[in-house]
C-alpha positions as CSV (number, residue, x, y, z in Angstrom):
1,M,-27.8,0.4,-25.9
2,T,-24.5,0.3,-23.9
3,I,-24.3,1.6,-20.6
4,F,-21.5,3.0,-19.1
5,H,-21.2,2.8,-15.2
6,K,-19.9,5.9,-13.5
7,V,-18.7,6.4,-9.9
8,I,-20.8,9.3,-8.2
9,Q,-19.5,9.2,-4.2
10,V,-16.4,7.0,-2.8
11,Y,-16.2,6.9,0.9
12,P,-12.2,5.2,2.1
13,T,-11.6,3.7,5.0
14,D,-8.4,3.6,7.3
15,D,-7.8,-0.2,5.9
16,Y,-7.6,0.6,2.4
17,K,-11.1,0.0,1.5
18,V,-13.5,2.0,-0.9
19,Y,-17.2,2.1,-0.9
20,L,-18.5,3.1,-4.4
21,Y,-21.4,4.7,-5.2
22,F,-22.7,4.1,-8.9
23,T,-24.9,6.3,-10.6
24,D,-27.8,3.1,-10.7
25,G,-27.7,3.2,-7.0
26,K,-25.5,0.4,-6.5
27,I,-22.7,0.5,-4.1
28,K,-19.7,-1.9,-4.3
29,L,-16.4,-2.3,-2.0
30,F,-13.2,-2.3,-3.1
31,D,-10.3,-3.4,-1.2
32,A,-6.7,-1.5,-2.6
33,K,-4.6,-3.5,0.4
34,E,-2.8,-5.1,-2.6
35,L,-3.2,-2.3,-5.1
36,V,-0.9,0.4,-2.6
37,N,1.8,-1.8,-2.8
38,Q,2.4,-1.5,-6.6
39,G,3.6,0.5,-8.7
40,I,2.7,4.2,-8.8
41,F,-0.2,3.3,-6.4
42,Q,2.7,3.1,-4.0
43,Q,2.1,6.7,-3.4
44,I,-0.6,6.5,-1.9
45,R,0.3,3.5,0.9
46,D,0.7,5.8,3.7
47,V,-3.2,5.7,4.8
48,D,-3.8,9.5,5.4
49,K,-2.8,10.0,2.2
50,F,-4.7,7.2,0.8
51,Q,-8.2,8.8,2.2
52,E,-7.2,12.4,1.8
53,T,-6.8,12.2,-2.1
54,C,-9.2,9.7,-2.2
55,T,-11.7,11.6,-4.4
56,V,-14.2,10.9,-7.9
57,L,-12.4,12.4,-10.9
58,N,-13.1,10.8,-14.6
59,D,-17.1,9.5,-13.7
60,T,-14.5,7.3,-11.4
61,L,-12.5,6.1,-8.0
62,A,-9.6,9.0,-7.8
63,W,-6.2,9.1,-6.2
64,D,-5.9,13.7,-6.4
65,L,-2.2,13.7,-5.2
66,S,-1.8,17.4,-6.4
67,G,-4.7,18.7,-4.9
68,K,-5.9,20.4,-8.5
69,R,-8.7,18.2,-9.0
70,D,-7.2,18.0,-12.5
71,P,-8.6,14.9,-14.1
72,S,-5.8,14.7,-16.3
73,D,-3.2,14.5,-13.3
74,C,-4.1,11.5,-10.7
75,L,-4.6,8.3,-10.1
76,D,-7.6,6.4,-11.5
77,L,-9.2,2.8,-12.0
78,D,-11.5,2.0,-14.9
79,P,-14.9,2.0,-13.6
80,E,-16.1,-0.9,-16.1
81,E,-13.6,-2.8,-13.9
82,L,-14.8,-1.8,-10.3
83,Y,-18.4,-2.1,-11.4
84,D,-17.9,-5.7,-12.5
85,T,-14.9,-7.0,-10.2
86,C,-16.2,-5.2,-6.9
87,P,-18.7,-7.2,-4.8
88,E,-22.1,-5.5,-4.1
89,I,-22.9,-4.4,-1.1
90,K,-26.4,-3.4,0.8
91,E,-24.7,0.1,3.1
92,P,-21.8,0.6,4.6
93,P,-21.8,0.3,8.2
94,I,-22.4,4.5,9.7
95,N,-19.3,4.7,11.5
96,T,-17.2,3.3,8.7
97,A,-18.7,5.5,5.5
98,L,-18.3,8.7,7.2
99,N,-14.8,8.9,7.9
């Protein structure tokens, strides 16, 4: 049986990191510092925009640039890639996760 990992919650930080909560209970930490300087992701280089548009769409980490919650009109990342490459953590620091 193939298991597809889904992101159910995200918490962006002010240093371009995102805490990712998956359906299996694992918490992963994605560091987007390099990503925001590449290609279409430069649109979220402003840290306020990075945080304000960060959400879950298409069962993964996404940035809803239009504000319409349209899954076809966002920047998103492959949830399997995030799950496989991001380090797992126990719990984020309280002051970081509650931005």
